[in-house]
C-alpha positions in Angstrom: 0.0 0.0 0.0 1.5 3.3 -1.0 -0.9 5.9 0.4 -2.5 5.4 3.9 -4.8 7.9 5.5 -5.3 8.4 9.3 -6.7 11.0 11.7 -10.4 10.8 10.7 -13.2 10.4 13.2 -16.3 12.1 14.6 -16.4 15.7 15.8 -19.0 18.3 16.6 -19.6 21.3 14.4 -17.0 24.0 14.9 -14.3 21.4 15.8 -11.1 20.5 14.2 -9.4 17.4 12.8 -6.1 16.8 11.1 -5.9 14.1 8.4 -2.5 12.5 7.6 -1.5 10.5 4.6 1.6 8.4 4.9 3.2 8.0 1.5 6.0 6.1 0.1 9.1 8.2 -0.5 8.5 8.0 -4.2 5.2 10.0 -3.9 6.3 12.8 -1.7 9.5 13.5 -3.6 8.4 12.7 -7.1 4.7 13.5 -7.3 3.9 16.5 -9.3 0.7 16.9 -7.2 -0.9 15.4 -4.1 -4.3 16.1 -2.7 -7.3 15.4 -0.7 -10.7 14.4 -2.1 -14.0 13.6 -0.5 -17.1 11.7 -1.2 -20.4 12.1 0.7 -23.2 9.5 0.5 -25.1 9.9 -2.8 -22.7 12.5 -4.2 -19.7 12.4 -6.6 -16.2 12.6 -5.3 -14.8 16.2 -5.2 -11.4 17.7 -4.9 -11.0 19.4 -1.5 -7.3 20.6 -1.6 -4.3 19.9 -3.7 -0.6 20.8 -3.5 2.1 20.8 -6.2 5.8 19.9 -5.7 6.7 23.6 -5.2 4.0 24.1 -2.5 1.4 25.8 -4.6 -2.1 25.0 -3.4 -5.7 25.0 -4.6 -8.8 24.7 -2.5 -12.5 24.0 -2.9 -14.3 27.2 -2.4 -16.4 25.9 0.5 -13.3 25.0 2.5 -11.1 28.0 1.6 -10.0 29.6 4.8 -11.0 26.6 7.0 -8.8 23.9 5.6 -5.0 23.9 5.1 -3.1 21.3 3.0 0.6 20.8 3.7 3.3 18.3 2.9 6.3 17.2 5.0 8.8 15.6 2.6 11.1 14.5 5.4 8.3 12.5 7.0 6.8 11.4 3.7 3.4 12.7 4.9 0.6 14.8 3.5 -1.7 16.7 5.9 -5.1 18.3 5.8 -5.8 20.5 8.8 -9.5 21.1 9.0 -11.0 23.8 11.3 -14.5 25.2 11.8 -15.9 21.9 10.6 -19.5 21.8 9.4 -21.9 18.9 9.0 -21.6 19.3 5.2 -18.0 18.3 5.5 -19.1 14.8 6.5 -17.6 12.4 3.9 -15.1 9.8 3.2 -11.8 11.5 2.6 -9.2 10.2 0.2 -5.5 11.0 -0.3 -4.3 11.0 -3.9 -1.1 11.6 -5.8 0.0 11.8 -9.4 3.2 12.0 -11.4 1.4 13.3 -14.5 0.8 16.8 -15.4 -1.5 18.4 -12.9 -1.3 22.1 -13.2 -3.7 24.5 -14.8 -2.8 28.2 -14.9 0.2 27.2 -12.6 -2.2 25.9 -10.0 -2.7 22.2 -9.0 -6.0 21.0 -10.3 -8.9 19.8 -8.1 -10.3 17.3 -10.6 -9.9 13.5 -10.1 -8.1 13.3 -13.5 -5.0 13.1 -13.5 -4.6 11.6 -10.0 -3.8 7.9 -10.4 -2.8 6.7 -7.0 -5.4 6.6 -4.2 -5.6 5.7 -0.5 -8.3 3.6 0.9 -10.2 6.5 2.4 -11.0 7.6 5.9 -14.4 8.7 7.4 -14.9 12.2 8.8 -18.3 12.8 10.5 -19.3 16.2 11.7 -22.4 16.4 13.9 -24.5 19.5 14.5 
């Protein structure tokens, strides 16, 4: 297994969680982009936050200012710090990576294509 998520769970609205994604060294050093995606029941998977190899980031509009994506190459780990969580943030969260082109207008894309390596997902539940 090359991408493994941790840190999910249940929290009340307004609370915080930090997701971690342990990656093989290949992905943290070689990936053009890494990111977090989520899928709520009955909805399509959507990009939440992505980061390119130079630290450039993109965020879903609804999480901008509340979520922060970061990467620690020394620890081979991708993070998603989530604050001010809302019930609508409830979803299965997936870590993803790609070595394909993933920039649009110099920003990492939030679309599933071109991400081709995925973690197994981890549940985040926010109660009101």
